[in-house]
Every structure is written in C-alpha cells, then in structure tokens.
C-alpha positions as CSV (number, residue, x, y, z in Angstrom):
1,X,-0.2,0.2,0.0
2,X,1.7,3.4,-0.9
3,X,2.6,6.1,1.8
4,X,-0.7,8.6,0.8
5,X,-3.2,4.9,1.3
6,X,-1.4,4.7,4.9
7,X,-1.5,7.7,6.0
8,X,-5.7,8.0,5.1
9,X,-5.7,4.8,6.5
10,X,-4.2,6.1,9.6
11,X,-6.4,9.3,9.7
12,X,-9.6,6.8,9.0
13,X,-12.4,5.6,12.0
14,X,-11.7,2.4,13.0
15,X,-15.5,0.8,12.7
16,X,-15.0,-2.5,13.1
17,X,-12.3,-3.6,16.1
18,X,-11.9,-6.9,18.0
19,X,-10.0,-7.9,20.9
20,X,-8.7,-11.8,22.1
21,X,-11.8,-13.3,20.6
22,X,-11.5,-16.9,21.7
23,X,-14.5,-19.6,20.7
24,X,-13.9,-23.4,22.1
25,X,-15.7,-26.5,20.5
26,X,-15.2,-29.3,22.9
27,X,-11.4,-30.0,22.9
28,X,-10.7,-28.0,20.0
29,X,-9.7,-23.9,20.0
30,X,-11.0,-22.9,17.0
31,X,-10.3,-19.0,17.4
32,X,-7.5,-18.5,19.8
33,X,-7.3,-14.7,21.1
34,X,-7.8,-12.7,18.3
35,X,-7.3,-9.7,17.6
36,X,-7.9,-7.1,15.0
37,X,-9.1,-3.8,13.9
38,X,-10.7,-2.2,9.9
39,X,-11.0,1.3,9.5
40,X,-12.9,3.2,7.0
41,X,-12.1,2.9,3.1
42,X,-10.2,-0.2,3.8
43,X,-9.9,-3.8,2.7
44,X,-8.3,-6.3,5.5
45,X,-7.8,-9.3,4.0
46,X,-8.8,-12.8,5.9
47,X,-6.2,-15.1,5.3
48,X,-5.4,-18.7,6.4
49,X,-5.6,-22.2,5.4
50,X,-8.4,-24.2,5.9
51,X,-9.6,-25.0,9.2
52,X,-7.7,-21.8,10.5
53,X,-10.7,-19.9,12.2
54,X,-11.6,-17.5,9.3
55,X,-15.5,-18.3,9.2
56,X,-15.9,-18.5,12.7
57,X,-14.2,-15.0,13.7
58,X,-16.8,-13.7,11.4
59,X,-19.7,-15.5,12.7
60,X,-18.7,-14.3,16.3
61,X,-18.9,-10.3,14.2
62,X,-22.2,-10.8,12.5
63,X,-23.5,-12.0,16.3
64,X,-24.0,-15.9,14.6
65,X,-21.8,-17.1,17.8
66,X,-21.3,-16.4,21.6
67,X,-17.4,-15.9,21.8
68,X,-15.8,-17.7,24.9
69,X,-13.7,-14.6,25.8
70,X,-12.8,-11.5,24.3
71,X,-14.9,-8.7,22.8
72,X,-15.4,-7.6,18.9
73,X,-17.5,-4.0,18.1
74,X,-19.0,-3.0,14.8
75,X,-20.0,0.8,14.6
76,X,-18.9,1.2,18.5
77,X,-21.8,-1.1,19.2
78,X,-21.3,-4.6,20.5
79,X,-20.9,-7.0,17.4
80,X,-24.6,-8.9,16.5
81,X,-26.2,-6.2,18.2
82,X,-29.2,-4.4,16.4
83,X,-27.3,-1.1,16.3
84,X,-23.8,-2.6,15.0
85,X,-26.4,-4.8,12.4
86,X,-27.8,-2.1,11.2
87,X,-24.7,-0.7,9.5
88,X,-23.7,-3.9,8.7
89,X,-23.8,-6.4,5.5
90,X,-22.6,-9.9,5.6
91,X,-22.1,-13.0,3.5
92,X,-21.0,-15.8,6.0
93,X,-20.4,-18.9,4.3
94,X,-22.7,-20.7,1.1
95,X,-25.4,-17.6,0.8
96,X,-29.2,-19.2,1.9
97,X,-32.0,-18.4,0.2
98,X,-35.5,-20.0,-0.7
99,X,-34.8,-22.5,-3.7
100,X,-38.5,-21.7,-5.5
101,X,-37.6,-18.1,-5.1
102,X,-36.3,-16.1,-8.2
103,X,-33.2,-14.4,-7.3
104,X,-35.6,-10.5,-7.4
105,X,-38.3,-11.8,-4.6
106,X,-35.7,-13.5,-2.6
107,X,-34.2,-10.2,-1.8
108,X,-37.9,-8.4,-1.9
109,X,-38.5,-10.8,1.1
110,X,-35.1,-9.1,2.7
111,X,-36.1,-5.9,2.1
112,X,-39.5,-6.2,3.4
113,X,-38.0,-7.0,6.7
114,X,-35.8,-4.3,7.3
115,X,-38.0,-1.6,5.6
116,X,-36.1,-1.3,2.4
117,X,-38.1,-0.3,-0.9
118,X,-38.1,-2.5,-4.4
119,X,-35.9,0.1,-6.1
120,X,-33.4,-0.8,-3.7
121,X,-33.4,-4.4,-5.0
122,X,-33.4,-3.8,-8.5
123,X,-30.1,-1.4,-8.1
124,X,-28.4,-4.2,-6.0
125,X,-28.6,-6.5,-8.7
126,X,-27.3,-4.2,-10.7
127,X,-24.4,-3.9,-8.8
128,X,-23.6,-7.5,-8.1
129,X,-23.9,-7.8,-12.1
130,X,-27.5,-10.4,-12.4
131,X,-29.7,-7.9,-13.3
132,X,-31.1,-10.1,-16.1
133,X,-30.8,-13.3,-14.3
134,X,-33.1,-12.0,-10.9
135,X,-36.5,-12.9,-12.6
136,X,-34.9,-16.5,-12.5
137,X,-35.4,-19.1,-9.6
138,X,-32.4,-19.5,-6.6
139,X,-32.6,-23.5,-7.4
140,X,-31.6,-23.0,-11.2
141,X,-28.7,-20.9,-10.4
142,X,-24.8,-21.6,-10.8
143,X,-22.3,-21.2,-7.4
144,X,-20.7,-18.3,-8.8
145,X,-24.6,-16.8,-9.1
146,X,-25.4,-17.9,-5.9
147,X,-22.3,-16.0,-4.6
148,X,-23.4,-12.3,-6.3
149,X,-26.9,-12.6,-4.8
150,X,-25.8,-13.1,-1.8
151,X,-23.1,-10.0,-2.5
152,X,-26.3,-8.3,-3.5
153,X,-28.0,-9.3,-0.1
154,X,-25.0,-7.6,1.7
155,X,-25.4,-4.6,0.1
156,X,-29.1,-4.4,0.7
157,X,-28.9,-1.9,3.4
158,X,-25.9,0.4,1.7
159,X,-24.0,-0.7,5.2
160,X,-21.0,1.1,6.3
161,X,-19.7,-2.3,7.1
162,X,-19.1,-5.1,4.8
163,X,-17.8,-8.7,5.9
164,X,-17.3,-11.4,3.2
165,X,-16.4,-14.6,3.2
166,X,-14.9,-16.1,0.2
167,X,-17.2,-14.0,-1.9
168,X,-15.5,-14.9,-5.3
169,X,-15.9,-18.4,-5.1
170,X,-17.5,-20.1,-7.6
171,X,-16.6,-17.1,-10.1
172,X,-15.3,-16.9,-13.5
173,X,-12.5,-15.3,-13.9
174,X,-14.5,-12.6,-15.5
175,X,-17.3,-12.8,-12.7
176,X,-14.0,-12.3,-10.4
177,X,-12.3,-9.4,-12.4
178,X,-15.9,-8.1,-11.5
179,X,-16.5,-8.6,-8.0
180,X,-12.7,-7.2,-7.4
181,X,-13.5,-3.9,-9.2
182,X,-17.4,-3.9,-6.7
183,X,-15.3,-4.6,-3.7
184,X,-12.2,-1.4,-4.3
185,X,-15.7,0.6,-5.5
186,X,-16.7,0.2,-2.0
187,X,-13.8,0.7,-0.3
188,X,-13.1,3.9,-2.4
189,X,-16.4,5.3,-0.7
190,X,-15.3,4.5,2.5
191,X,-16.6,1.3,3.5
192,X,-14.9,-0.6,5.2
193,X,-14.5,-4.3,4.5
194,X,-13.3,-7.5,6.0
195,X,-12.6,-10.4,3.2
196,X,-11.4,-13.5,3.7
197,X,-10.7,-15.5,0.6
198,X,-7.8,-18.6,-0.3
199,X,-7.3,-17.2,-3.6
200,X,-3.5,-14.8,-3.0
201,X,-3.7,-13.2,-5.7
202,X,-7.3,-11.8,-5.4
203,X,-6.4,-10.9,-2.1
204,X,-2.9,-9.3,-3.4
205,X,-5.0,-7.1,-5.8
206,X,-8.0,-6.5,-3.8
207,X,-6.9,-5.6,0.0
208,X,-4.9,-2.9,1.2
209,X,-3.5,-5.0,4.8
210,X,-3.6,-8.7,5.2
211,X,-4.2,-10.7,8.2
212,X,-2.6,-14.3,8.3
213,X,-5.0,-16.2,10.8
214,X,-3.1,-19.8,11.8
215,X,-4.5,-22.6,14.0
216,X,-6.9,-19.7,15.1
217,X,-4.1,-17.4,15.7
218,X,-3.1,-14.1,13.8
219,X,0.5,-14.9,13.4
220,X,1.3,-11.7,10.8
221,X,-0.8,-8.6,9.7
222,X,0.2,-5.8,7.5
223,X,0.7,-4.5,4.0
224,X,1.2,-7.3,1.3
225,X,5.0,-5.9,1.5
226,X,5.1,-6.0,4.5
227,X,4.1,-9.5,4.5
228,X,6.6,-10.4,1.8
229,X,9.3,-8.6,3.2
230,X,12.4,-6.9,1.8
231,X,13.7,-7.5,-1.3
232,X,16.8,-9.7,-1.9
233,X,19.9,-9.2,-4.1
234,X,21.0,-12.9,-5.9
235,X,24.6,-13.1,-6.3
236,X,26.3,-16.3,-7.9
237,X,29.9,-16.1,-8.6
238,X,33.0,-18.1,-8.3
239,X,34.6,-19.2,-5.9
240,X,32.1,-18.9,-4.0
241,X,33.5,-19.0,-0.7
242,X,35.4,-15.9,-1.6
243,X,32.4,-14.1,-2.8
244,X,30.5,-14.9,0.6
245,X,33.5,-14.1,3.2
246,X,34.0,-11.0,0.8
247,X,30.3,-9.5,1.1
248,X,30.5,-10.6,4.8
249,X,33.2,-8.6,5.4
250,X,31.7,-5.7,3.9
251,X,27.5,-6.6,4.5
252,X,28.0,-8.2,8.0
253,X,26.9,-11.7,7.9
254,X,23.7,-10.7,9.4
255,X,23.1,-9.9,5.9
256,X,24.3,-12.3,3.9
257,X,22.9,-15.8,3.4
258,X,24.6,-18.9,1.2
259,X,22.5,-21.4,-0.5
260,X,24.2,-24.2,-2.5
261,X,25.9,-21.8,-5.5
262,X,23.6,-18.8,-5.1
263,X,24.4,-15.9,-2.4
264,X,21.3,-13.9,-0.8
265,X,21.9,-10.0,0.2
266,X,19.3,-8.2,2.0
267,X,20.6,-5.1,0.8
268,X,18.7,-1.8,-0.6
269,X,18.5,-1.8,-4.6
270,X,21.1,1.0,-4.9
271,X,23.4,-0.9,-2.9
272,X,23.7,-3.3,-6.1
273,X,26.5,-0.9,-7.6
274,X,29.1,-1.4,-4.9
275,X,28.3,-5.2,-4.6
276,X,29.6,-5.6,-8.0
277,X,32.8,-3.5,-7.9
278,X,33.5,-4.7,-4.5
279,X,33.5,-8.8,-5.8
280,X,35.3,-7.5,-9.0
281,X,38.1,-5.5,-7.2
282,X,38.7,-8.9,-5.5
283,X,39.4,-10.8,-8.1
284,X,35.8,-12.7,-8.4
285,X,34.1,-13.5,-11.1
286,X,31.0,-12.7,-11.2
287,X,28.4,-14.4,-12.9
288,X,24.9,-12.9,-12.1
289,X,23.1,-10.5,-9.8
290,X,19.3,-10.1,-9.8
291,X,17.0,-8.6,-7.6
292,X,14.1,-10.9,-6.0
293,X,11.1,-10.2,-4.0
294,X,9.4,-13.3,-1.7
295,X,6.2,-13.8,-3.5
296,X,2.8,-13.6,-1.0
297,X,2.2,-17.0,-1.3
298,X,6.1,-18.2,-0.4
299,X,5.3,-15.9,2.5
300,X,1.7,-17.4,3.9
301,X,3.6,-20.7,3.6
302,X,5.8,-20.0,5.8
303,X,3.9,-18.3,8.1
304,X,1.7,-21.4,7.7
305,X,3.6,-24.2,8.5
306,X,2.4,-27.9,7.4
307,X,-1.2,-28.3,7.1
308,X,-3.6,-30.3,9.9
309,X,-6.3,-31.9,9.4
310,X,-9.4,-32.0,11.7
311,X,-9.6,-28.7,12.6
312,X,-13.0,-26.5,13.4
313,X,-13.4,-23.3,10.1
C-alpha cells in the first residue's frame, strides 16, 4: 500500500474492532485470542488455510456465534447487536435463500423485513451484475450466481461495514474481476470491508492490509509488502566461498546467507553497484546479480507451516 494510502488509513475511523476473541468447541480451540481493527475505506484481507478459524471469527463478528472470551465492536456497538447489524452487511459461508423464489423475490423478501423500498432491490441486482437473471429461480443458479446474489443481499442496507466470506468462490475469471472492482469501489466509497479468501492473487489485488490466521491465531498482519519482507539481491560468483567471505566482510553476517551456489543479500537496490565493484575488485568472477522478491504465496506458506486436518473452520 502506498504512503498516501497508509496515511489515509491512519486518519480513518476504526469501525470494526475485535479484542482477544476466543471460541472453543470441546477440546478444539477454533479461534484463539484474535484481535484486529478495520478502518473506514479499507479492505482487510483475512487469509488462512482451511480450518484456520476465519469463518468462526466472522460468525462472532455478526452475532451468529457467542465468543467464549474477548469482545468485538462494530460501529461502536457490541457485535451482533441490532445497532451494529443495522450498519453491517454480511455474507458468511454459502448464501442461503428460498430455492423456489427468484433472486429478485428473495431480495424483496429481505428488503421488506428491514423496511427498504423495492427500488433498492433493483439497484443491488445491478451492482452485483445479475439484473438480467433476477427473475430466475435461485435453485437454478450456478455457484457463482449464488455468490453474486449473496453479495447483493449484503449490500441491501447500503452498510458501512461489509463482512464477506469467500465472495469470489465459484466465479469465473470475468466474475472475479467484476467482484474485485466492486469491492475496491466500496472501499473508495469509504466503506470498510473484511474479506476472507483462499485466492492469494485476489488478496494481493484487492486488499490494503492482510491478517494471516493459522490454527486460530493471527500470526502476521500488515500490508502485502510488509508480509513479503524486504527484497533480496541474489549473487552467483566464483569462487563462491571467497565471494561469501568478501560480502560478509562488507555487509555483516546478518545480511548475507548462502544457499548452494547462490548468495542472498538483504540490501537496498541502490547498493547493488557497490557490491559488484567490490567483488570484481577482489578478483572474483561475477556471473549473475538479480533482484528477487518473495511472493505472497511463499510468505503465506512459511507462516502457515504444515497443514493439519480435523480443525474447525
């Protein structure tokens, strides 16, 4: 995220906050002391393997599950209270609607319950990209269409806070691009979005910040660049041992590591010319220098560790 975006987030109001949320199912701790904050105009990605506790956390934030410990507030009110839900739109797990009603009639039924005009139904159908299929029965919708209808339902109240669990699940590439544009548009309209996803590419393109959840705990939180870590300069030279010794002398051991026939340096990009001059001056043959950034996938896998079965989502 850019410096400007960081400054805007820092000045924006916190509209969703969790402190120490914990949920246990028997001997299994599904969520273990989760604390996070989401600001107006921000998309916070909730990233984690299956069973990490993402969905359980989201359920607690909308009052579907009572935490065993910790607190959560949405729009300054207790999570799940009528006052907080009035300004929250949510799609948690697979959207459920009346199968023999059309998408439009399902939304009309929801709109009547909260006193919204019929015009709002047409508006959210258009926003979600299913206006032309609004008259079709829900039972005939594809998985992607059901996801779109779930997002449309979440938008009915024009909420300040959106909590979306895997909104791109089942969408084709065009649908994913449409959903990405929709979510970024919501943030630009100063709405806060908490978004869970397994698709790392989508997280990278949509989110301002990411919280990584592993075995019920947040193990890392920050911007995409912060999670990736500093880029490295990869050096191939001979004799490799002499090259390593020269670089350790120049930079210090903490900035130099060797992996087989490559040396990796944690340095600023502008230091590269100095490195090459030093090696050549020492009589070392320099074969290759390249800048390498760790992918979000590599960072995520390093944080997640070995997968475990039998955990509650």
